[in-house]
N, C-alpha and C positions, 0 to 999 in steps of 0.2 A: 504493499500499499504506499509505504513512505517514498518508494523509488518512482511509483505511478505518479504521485503528487508532485515530485522533483521534476519529472518529465513534463507535466502539464505546466508547471510554473516557468520552466525554461522556455516552453514553446510560446507562451503569452508575454514573456519578459521583453522581446524586441518591441512589442506593440506599446507596452508600458513604458519603456525607455523614452518614446517620443516626447513624453512630458517628463522632465527630470525635475523633481522639487527641490527647493533650496533645503540644505541640511546643515548640521552642526558636525559632520564628518570632515576629517582633514582629506586632502588630496591624495594621501598615501593609505587611505582606509577605505573598506568597503562599506557601501551604503546597505543595510538590511532593512531598514524602513526610515521614510522621513516625510513629514508634511508640515503644514503651518496650520496653527490654531491660534486664531485671534492676535496674529502679529507677533506670535513666538513660534519657534521651531521644535519639533519633536523629533528626535533622530535616535536610531538604533545603529551603531557603528561597530565595524570589525577590522582588526588588524588584517594585513593583507594575506597573513600565513595562518590564520584561525583554523583550528579544528576544535573538537570538543576538550582535549586536554591542554593545548597550547594556544599561544596567542591570546586574542582578547576579544570580548564583546563589551559594549559599554552603552547605557542609555544616557542621553543628553537632553535636556529641555531649557529653554530660554532663549536668548538671542546671541548672535556672534559677539564675542567680548565680554557677555554678561549671561553666562551659563548659571540658571538657578538650582539645577539638580543634575547631579552626575552620579550614575549607579553603574558598578561599584566604583568608590571614590578612587581605587587603584586599579590599574589593568591587570585582570586575570582571566585565566581560561573560563569559559562559559559553563563547563560541567559543573553541577550543582547550584548555579546562580539563575541560569535562563532555561526556560522550558517551553516547549513549541506544542501546540494542538492544532488539529484540523478536523473539519467535518464537511462532507458533501450535503447539500439540500437538493431538492428538485429545482433544476435550472440554475444551480449556483453552488456556493460553498463559502467557508469562512476559516479563518486562521487566527491564532492568538499567541502571542510571546507573553509569557508571564515571568514576573520576578517579584521578590519580596524585599521591602526596604523599610525599616523603622516601624514595624507592625501593620504596615499597609501592604496590600497586593496591588500590583500594577499590571494591567493586561492591555497590551497594544494589539489592536486587532484590524482586520479587513473582512469585508464581505460582500457577496453578492448574490442577490436573490431575484428569482423571476417573480413578478408581482400579477401578471395577467395570464390566466389558464384558458382564456377562450378560445376556441378552436378557430383559425384563420385569422386571428389578430395578433399585432406584435406582442412579444414576450415582456416588454417594459422592465428591463433589468434595473435594480435598485442597488446602488453602490454605497458602502459605508466604511468609514476607516477612522481610527482615533484611539483614545485611550479611556479605559474604566479603571477606577480605583475602588478597593474594596478594604473594609476593616472589620475584623470579626464576622466575616461572610456577607456583611451588608454593602451594597453599592453606596459610596460616599460621592462619587463624581463621574460624569460620563462627558467627555469632550470629544467632538467630532472634528475632523480635519476640515479646513476650509474648502479644500478641492478634493473630492471624494475618490479620486483616482489613485491614491496612494496604495501600496501593497507590499506584503512582506516578501522579500527577494529569496530566490532560490537557495542561497548559502544558507538560511536558516534552517532549511530543510536537510542539510548536509551536516551541520555542526551542533545543533541544539537538541538536547535531550527531549523526547517526546512524552506526552502525558495524554489522559484521556480529556476529551473536549468537554468543557464547560458550557452548555447552552443557556446558562442564566446571565451570561456576559454580554452577547450581541444585542444591541438594541433593536 
């Protein structure tokens, strides 16, 4: 299943790269996810040489020169820090990158759903991307990306530990 997801993501990646959102990742880093939320940037960045046990993955939120949150604070391998889950829906699917910081769960997500099932009519795909935070299992915040075509990149499927998908996260 993981290989199938990687293949599907790699096939659609060229289409997604036509619009490259601004990110807080450096030029020598890989962008795993990036989008703008109300004039701030949300980025998940990785070293060029990342794998599950070496290199690093880091979440960053803020503006260039004024990053408000970096997780983890030091650059470490993603194993035990970042987790990935995916689910297929009728006419779409969703992905989540999860990490825990200071008693909060952060869930970076992308999703695509078909909203019209009437035969002979357009499928009306609905795209969402953003971040959800939870504390003690309760959602404390949901922030959607300003431009909904942000997506979790193929490298995440190669290096992050997988876990069961949480259907309570996606708006």
